[in-house]
C-alpha positions in Angstrom: 33.8 44.5 -122.4 36.3 41.7 -121.2 33.9 40.8 -118.6 31.0 40.5 -121.1 33.5 38.2 -123.3 34.2 36.0 -120.6 30.4 35.7 -118.8 29.7 34.5 -122.8 32.2 32.7 -122.9 31.3 31.2 -120.0 27.6 30.4 -121.0 29.1 29.3 -124.4 31.1 26.6 -122.6 27.8 25.6 -120.4 25.9 25.1 -123.0 28.1 23.1 -124.7 28.7 20.7 -121.5 25.1 20.4 -121.0 24.8 19.3 -124.7 27.0 17.1 -124.6 26.1 15.6 -121.2 22.3 15.3 -122.6 23.8 13.6 -125.6 25.9 11.3 -123.7 22.9 10.2 -121.6 20.5 9.7 -124.7 23.1 8.2 -126.2 23.7 6.1 -123.5 19.9 5.4 -122.7 19.2 4.3 -126.2 21.7 1.4 -126.0 20.1 -0.2 -122.8 18.6 -2.6 -124.9 21.8 -3.8 -126.6 23.4 -4.3 -123.5 20.4 -6.0 -121.5 20.5 -8.2 -124.6 23.9 -8.6 -124.6 24.1 -9.0 -120.5 21.2 -12.0 -121.1 23.4 -13.6 -123.9 26.0 -13.9 -122.0 24.4 -15.1 -118.5 22.9 -17.5 -120.6 25.9 -18.7 -122.8 27.9 -18.9 -118.9 24.5 -21.2 -117.6 25.1 -23.0 -121.0 28.6 -23.4 -120.7 28.4 -25.0 -117.0 26.4 -27.3 -117.9 28.2 -28.7 -120.9 31.1 -28.7 -118.3 28.5 -30.6 -116.1 28.0 -33.1 -118.8 31.2 -34.1 -120.1 32.3 -34.9 -116.7 29.4 -37.2 -115.9 29.7 -38.8 -119.8 33.7 -38.9 -118.8 32.6 -41.0 -115.8 29.9 -43.1 -117.1 31.8 -44.0 -119.9 34.5 -45.0 -118.2 31.9 -47.1 -115.5 30.9 -49.0 -118.9 34.0 -49.6 -120.0 35.0 -51.4 -116.4 31.7 -53.5 -116.9 32.7 -54.5 -120.4 36.1 -56.0 -118.9 34.2 -57.6 -116.2 32.2 -59.1 -118.7 34.6 -60.4 -121.0 36.6 -61.7 -117.7 33.2 -63.3 -116.7 32.9 -65.0 -120.6 36.3 -66.6 -120.2 35.5 -68.2 -116.9 31.9 -69.3 -118.2 33.9 -70.5 -121.2 36.9 -72.0 -119.1 33.9 -74.1 -117.4 32.1 -75.0 -120.4 35.0 -76.9 -121.7 35.8 -78.6 -118.4 31.9 -79.6 -118.9 32.0 -83.4 -120.2 29.0 -84.6 -122.0 27.2 -81.2 -120.9 27.5 -82.0 -117.3 29.7 -80.5 -114.7 30.3 -82.2 -111.4 28.3 -80.4 -108.5 30.7 -78.1 -107.2 31.7 -76.9 -110.6 27.7 -76.4 -111.9 27.0 -74.4 -108.9 30.3 -71.8 -109.4 29.1 -72.4 -113.1 25.9 -71.2 -112.2 27.3 -68.2 -109.5 29.1 -66.6 -112.4 26.2 -67.1 -114.9 24.3 -64.9 -112.3 26.9 -62.7 -112.0 27.4 -62.2 -115.3 23.5 -61.2 -116.1 23.5 -58.8 -113.0 26.8 -56.8 -114.8 24.9 -57.1 -118.1 21.5 -55.8 -116.4 23.6 -53.1 -114.8 26.0 -52.8 -118.7 22.8 -52.2 -120.3 21.2 -49.6 -118.0 24.6 -47.6 -117.9 24.6 -47.7 -121.7 21.1 -46.5 -121.9 22.0 -43.6 -119.0 25.0 -42.8 -121.5 22.9 -42.5 -124.8 20.4 -40.1 -122.8 22.9 -38.1 -121.7 24.7 -38.0 -125.3 21.2 -36.8 -126.6 21.1 -34.0 -123.6 24.8 -32.9 -124.6 24.3 -33.2 -128.1 21.4 -31.1 -127.9 22.4 -28.4 -125.9 25.9 -27.7 -127.5 23.8 -27.0 -130.4 21.6 -24.7 -128.6 24.6 -23.1 -127.5 26.3 -22.6 -130.9 23.2 -21.3 -131.8 23.0 -18.6 -129.0 27.2 -17.8 -130.2 25.4 -17.3 -133.2 23.2 -14.8 -131.9 25.4 -13.1 -129.7 27.9 -12.9 -132.5 25.1 -11.1 -134.8 24.1 -9.1 -132.0 27.7 -7.7 -131.2 28.2 -7.0 -135.1 24.7 -4.9 -135.0 25.8 -3.3 -131.8 29.1 -2.3 -133.7 28.0 -1.1 -136.5 25.3 1.1 -134.3 28.7 2.5 -132.4 27.7 0.7 -129.4 30.4 -0.7 -127.2 29.2 -3.6 -125.3 31.4 -5.3 -122.5 33.5 -8.1 -123.6 32.4 -11.3 -122.2 34.5 -14.8 -122.0 35.1 -17.1 -124.6 32.1 -20.1 -124.2 32.6 -22.4 -127.1 
């Protein structure tokens, strides 16, 4: 009789393990859409964060260039004003006039470069702003996905902060 009890115990234990394993497998497979969606969101967030950081660095370089151009324009404007003050009846001596034209030419070149830099910076700011808005919307979506998963008892892997 003891052998029969042990046999029943082993059989019931095996059945319990089979049911538990089957349930775990079913549950794991049923969670696959959430894990896949979470993985895609995490990948997209990482890509966006990298792009945002890249644009931020590029914007810092552009801003520094624009500030340098402003300083150069200010110095040339002072030089132009000084030469204009030296003019007598609106005229400069030939050597000073050549220098004046050279300074005006450099000033105009820098103005063109500056305007181009400002336009590029504005375009980069627009891209940056759009990307940050998209990134924040995706973060909100990820938070909603995580909340839904938690409500359904699904454990999603941790991802780093992307804000």
